[in-house]
N, CA, C and O atoms as a MOPAC input file, in Angstrom:
PM7 MOZYME 1SCF
protein

 N      5.16200 1   -31.49100 1    21.96500 1
 C      5.45800 1   -31.31700 1    20.57100 1
 C      4.15000 1   -31.30900 1    19.78300 1
 O      3.27600 1   -32.14300 1    20.02000 1
 N      4.01800 1   -30.37200 1    18.85100 1
 C      2.79000 1   -30.23400 1    18.08200 1
 C      2.72100 1   -31.29000 1    16.98200 1
 O      3.61100 1   -31.38200 1    16.13700 1
 N      1.65900 1   -32.08000 1    17.00400 1
 C      1.46100 1   -33.13800 1    16.01500 1
 C      0.06200 1   -32.98400 1    15.43900 1
 O     -0.89200 1   -32.81500 1    16.19900 1
 N     -0.09000 1   -33.03700 1    14.11700 1
 C     -1.42900 1   -32.91300 1    13.54400 1
 C     -2.31400 1   -34.10100 1    13.91000 1
 O     -1.84500 1   -35.23500 1    14.00200 1
 N     -3.60100 1   -33.82100 1    14.11800 1
 C     -4.53800 1   -34.87000 1    14.51500 1
 C     -4.83400 1   -35.81100 1    13.34600 1
 O     -5.04500 1   -37.00600 1    13.55200 1
 N     -4.85100 1   -35.28100 1    12.12200 1
 C     -5.14500 1   -36.09700 1    10.94500 1
 C     -4.05600 1   -35.89800 1     9.89400 1
 O     -3.37800 1   -34.87100 1     9.86300 1
 N     -3.90900 1   -36.89000 1     9.04900 1
 C     -2.93300 1   -36.81100 1     7.95800 1
 C     -3.44800 1   -35.82400 1     6.90600 1
 O     -4.62300 1   -35.85800 1     6.54000 1
 N     -2.57000 1   -34.95500 1     6.42700 1
 C     -2.94000 1   -34.00900 1     5.37000 1
 C     -2.96900 1   -34.74200 1     4.03700 1
 O     -2.00500 1   -35.41200 1     3.66500 1
 N     -4.07500 1   -34.61100 1     3.32300 1
 C     -4.21500 1   -35.31100 1     2.05300 1
 C     -3.32100 1   -34.66900 1     0.98700 1
 O     -2.86600 1   -33.53600 1     1.14300 1
 N     -3.07700 1   -35.41400 1    -0.09600 1
 C     -2.24300 1   -34.91000 1    -1.18700 1
 C     -2.87700 1   -33.68500 1    -1.82500 1
 O     -2.18300 1   -32.73200 1    -2.17900 1
 N     -4.19600 1   -33.71500 1    -1.97100 1
 C     -4.89200 1   -32.60000 1    -2.60400 1
 C     -4.78100 1   -31.32900 1    -1.76500 1
 O     -4.51400 1   -30.25600 1    -2.30600 1
 N     -4.97900 1   -31.43300 1    -0.46800 1
 C     -4.87100 1   -30.26800 1     0.41500 1
 C     -3.45500 1   -29.70200 1     0.37800 1
 O     -3.26000 1   -28.48800 1     0.32200 1
 N     -2.47500 1   -30.59700 1     0.40900 1
 C     -1.08300 1   -30.18400 1     0.40400 1
 C     -0.72000 1   -29.49300 1    -0.91000 1
 O     -0.03300 1   -28.47100 1    -0.90200 1
 N     -1.17000 1   -30.03600 1    -2.02400 1
 C     -0.84500 1   -29.46800 1    -3.33700 1
 C     -1.56200 1   -28.15000 1    -3.59000 1
 O     -0.98900 1   -27.24400 1    -4.19600 1
 N     -2.81500 1   -28.02600 1    -3.13400 1
 C     -3.52400 1   -26.76000 1    -3.32400 1
 C     -2.90300 1   -25.66000 1    -2.47200 1
 O     -2.92500 1   -24.49400 1    -2.86700 1
 N     -2.35900 1   -26.00100 1    -1.33200 1
 C     -1.68900 1   -25.01400 1    -0.49200 1
 C     -0.38900 1   -24.54800 1    -1.13600 1
 O      0.00200 1   -23.39100 1    -0.98000 1
 N      0.27700 1   -25.43900 1    -1.85500 1
 C      1.58200 1   -25.12400 1    -2.45100 1
 C      1.50100 1   -24.56200 1    -3.86700 1
 O      2.53700 1   -24.39800 1    -4.51000 1
 N      0.31700 1   -24.26300 1    -4.37100 1
 C      0.20600 1   -23.75300 1    -5.73300 1
 C      0.87100 1   -22.39400 1    -5.87500 1
 O      1.27700 1   -22.03600 1    -6.98100 1
 N      0.99900 1   -21.62600 1    -4.80600 1
 C      1.60300 1   -20.30000 1    -4.86300 1
 C      3.11200 1   -20.34500 1    -4.62900 1
 O      3.75000 1   -19.29300 1    -4.61000 1
 N      3.69200 1   -21.50900 1    -4.45200 1
 C      5.12000 1   -21.63200 1    -4.18000 1
 C      5.94900 1   -21.72200 1    -5.45500 1
 O      7.14900 1   -21.99000 1    -5.39200 1
 N      5.33700 1   -21.50500 1    -6.59000 1
 C      6.02500 1   -21.67200 1    -7.86300 1
 C      6.99700 1   -20.52200 1    -8.11600 1
 O      6.84400 1   -19.43200 1    -7.56300 1
 N      7.98500 1   -20.77400 1    -8.94800 1
 C      8.95600 1   -19.76100 1    -9.33000 1
 C      8.39600 1   -18.99500 1   -10.52500 1
 O      7.98900 1   -19.59300 1   -11.52100 1
 N      8.37900 1   -17.68800 1   -10.41800 1
 C      7.85100 1   -16.85900 1   -11.49200 1
 C      8.99400 1   -16.30700 1   -12.32300 1
 O     10.02200 1   -15.90000 1   -11.78100 1
 N      8.81700 1   -16.29300 1   -13.63600 1
 C      9.85400 1   -15.76600 1   -14.51300 1
 C      9.81100 1   -14.24200 1   -14.48800 1
 O      8.73400 1   -13.66100 1   -14.35600 1
 N     10.95500 1   -13.59000 1   -14.61400 1
 C     10.96800 1   -12.12600 1   -14.59200 1
 C     10.32900 1   -11.54200 1   -15.84700 1
 O     10.38200 1   -12.14300 1   -16.92000 1
 N      9.73300 1   -10.37900 1   -15.70100 1
 C      9.10800 1    -9.71500 1   -16.83900 1
 C     10.19100 1    -9.00000 1   -17.64000 1
 O     10.92200 1    -8.16900 1   -17.10100 1
 N     10.28900 1    -9.32000 1   -18.90600 1
 C     11.30500 1    -8.74000 1   -19.77400 1
 C     10.60900 1    -7.93200 1   -20.85600 1
 O      9.65300 1    -8.39500 1   -21.47800 1
 N     11.10000 1    -6.71600 1   -21.07300 1
 C     10.51200 1    -5.82600 1   -22.07000 1
 C     11.61200 1    -5.28100 1   -22.97100 1
 O     12.77500 1    -5.21400 1   -22.57300 1
 N     11.24100 1    -4.89400 1   -24.18400 1
 C     12.18500 1    -4.31700 1   -25.13500 1
 C     12.25600 1    -2.81900 1   -24.91200 1
 O     11.23400 1    -2.13300 1   -24.94600 1
 N     13.46300 1    -2.30600 1   -24.68400 1
 C     13.66700 1    -0.88500 1   -24.44700 1
 C     13.94600 1    -0.18200 1   -25.76900 1
 O     14.91100 1    -0.51700 1   -26.45600 1
 N     13.12100 1     0.77800 1   -26.12700 1
 C     13.26600 1     1.46700 1   -27.40800 1
 C     14.45500 1     2.42300 1   -27.43900 1
 O     15.03200 1     2.64700 1   -28.50300 1
 N     14.83000 1     2.99100 1   -26.29400 1
 C     15.92300 1     3.96700 1   -26.28100 1
 C     17.28200 1     3.30600 1   -26.49000 1
 O     18.13700 1     3.85500 1   -27.18600 1
 N     17.48800 1     2.12800 1   -25.89000 1
 C     18.78600 1     1.45000 1   -26.00900 1
 C     18.75500 1     0.30000 1   -27.00400 1
 O     19.80600 1    -0.11600 1   -27.49200 1
 N     17.57600 1    -0.22000 1   -27.31200 1
 C     17.47100 1    -1.34600 1   -28.23800 1
 C     17.86400 1    -2.66100 1   -27.62000 1
 O     18.34800 1    -3.55300 1   -28.31800 1
 N     17.66800 1    -2.80400 1   -26.32000 1
 C     18.06100 1    -4.00100 1   -25.58200 1
 C     16.85800 1    -4.53000 1   -24.81100 1
 O     16.02300 1    -3.75500 1   -24.34400 1
 N     16.77100 1    -5.85700 1   -24.67900 1
 C     15.76100 1    -6.45600 1   -23.81400 1
 C     16.23100 1    -6.32700 1   -22.37500 1
 O     17.38400 1    -6.63000 1   -22.06800 1
 N     15.34800 1    -5.88000 1   -21.49100 1
 C     15.73300 1    -5.68700 1   -20.10000 1
 C     14.54800 1    -5.96800 1   -19.18800 1
 O     13.40100 1    -6.04300 1   -19.63000 1
 N     14.85300 1    -6.12100 1   -17.90900 1
 C     13.80400 1    -6.31600 1   -16.91200 1
 C     13.11300 1    -4.99600 1   -16.63100 1
 O     13.74500 1    -3.93900 1   -16.64800 1
 N     11.82900 1    -5.05700 1   -16.37400 1
 C     11.05900 1    -3.85200 1   -16.08500 1
 C     11.53400 1    -3.24200 1   -14.76900 1
 O     11.78700 1    -3.95700 1   -13.79900 1
 N     11.65300 1    -1.91900 1   -14.74500 1
 C     12.04300 1    -1.14300 1   -13.56600 1
 C     13.48300 1    -1.41200 1   -13.12400 1
 O     13.81800 1    -1.17500 1   -11.96300 1
 N     14.33500 1    -1.89800 1   -14.01600 1
 C     15.75000 1    -2.09300 1   -13.73900 1
 C     16.54500 1    -1.28200 1   -14.75100 1
 O     16.14000 1    -1.15600 1   -15.90700 1
 N     17.67100 1    -0.73500 1   -14.32000 1
 C     18.48800 1     0.08000 1   -15.21200 1
 C     19.63400 1    -0.77900 1   -15.74800 1
 O     20.20100 1    -1.59200 1   -15.01900 1
 N     19.97200 1    -0.59200 1   -17.03700 1
 C     21.03900 1    -1.35600 1   -17.66400 1
 C     22.29100 1    -0.49500 1   -17.79900 1
 O     22.24400 1     0.71500 1   -17.57900 1
 N     23.40200 1    -1.11700 1   -18.15900 1
 C     24.65500 1    -0.38500 1   -18.33500 1
 C     24.54700 1     0.62000 1   -19.47700 1
 O     25.11600 1     1.70900 1   -19.40800 1
 N     23.81200 1     0.25000 1   -20.53100 1
 C     23.63600 1     1.15300 1   -21.65900 1
 C     22.88400 1     2.42200 1   -21.25100 1
 O     23.20000 1     3.51600 1   -21.71900 1
 N     21.89000 1     2.26500 1   -20.37600 1
 C     21.12800 1     3.42000 1   -19.90600 1
 C     21.99300 1     4.33500 1   -19.05300 1
 O     21.84500 1     5.55600 1   -19.11900 1
 N     22.88400 1     3.77500 1   -18.26200 1
 C     23.79400 1     4.58700 1   -17.45000 1
 C     24.68200 1     5.42000 1   -18.35700 1
 O     24.89600 1     6.60700 1   -18.11200 1
 N     25.20000 1     4.79200 1   -19.41000 1
 C     26.05900 1     5.51500 1   -20.35200 1
 C     25.28600 1     6.63700 1   -21.05800 1
 O     25.80800 1     7.73800 1   -21.23400 1
 N     24.04800 1     6.35400 1   -21.46100 1
 C     23.23000 1     7.37300 1   -22.12300 1
 C     22.92200 1     8.54600 1   -21.19700 1
 O     22.97300 1     9.70200 1   -21.61500 1
 N     22.60300 1     8.24500 1   -19.94100 1
 C     22.26700 1     9.30600 1   -18.99700 1
 C     23.48300 1    10.16200 1   -18.65900 1
 O     23.36400 1    11.37400 1   -18.48300 1
 N     24.66100 1     9.52700 1   -18.56700 1
 C     25.88100 1    10.29300 1   -18.31200 1
 C     26.20500 1    11.19200 1   -19.50200 1
 O     26.67500 1    12.31400 1   -19.31500 1
 N     25.96300 1    10.71800 1   -20.71200 1
 C     26.21600 1    11.51200 1   -21.91100 1
 C     25.25300 1    12.69100 1   -21.99600 1
 O     25.63200 1    13.76200 1   -22.47100 1
 N     24.00900 1    12.50900 1   -21.54000 1
 C     23.02600 1    13.58900 1   -21.55800 1
 C     23.37500 1    14.68500 1   -20.58000 1
 O     23.11000 1    15.85700 1   -20.84900 1
 N     23.96200 1    14.33400 1   -19.45100 1
 C     24.29800 1    15.30200 1   -18.42200 1
 C     25.44900 1    16.17900 1   -18.88700 1
 O     25.46500 1    17.37600 1   -18.59900 1
 N     26.39400 1    15.61700 1   -19.58800 1
 C     27.57300 1    16.38000 1   -20.01600 1
 C     27.27600 1    17.33700 1   -21.09000 1
 O     28.17100 1    18.04600 1   -21.54900 1

């Protein structure tokens, strides 16, 4: 069984885990629909607008 030779210090452990944080999604205001939405995601309003444009 693999066992570390030395105890990992709190500082080493915390610096390794600095990238484990939860990132909030990027939200932008869409000028065409007037709704706040996530970048590169399509909303229900955009689907309705695109269907109306096709017809």
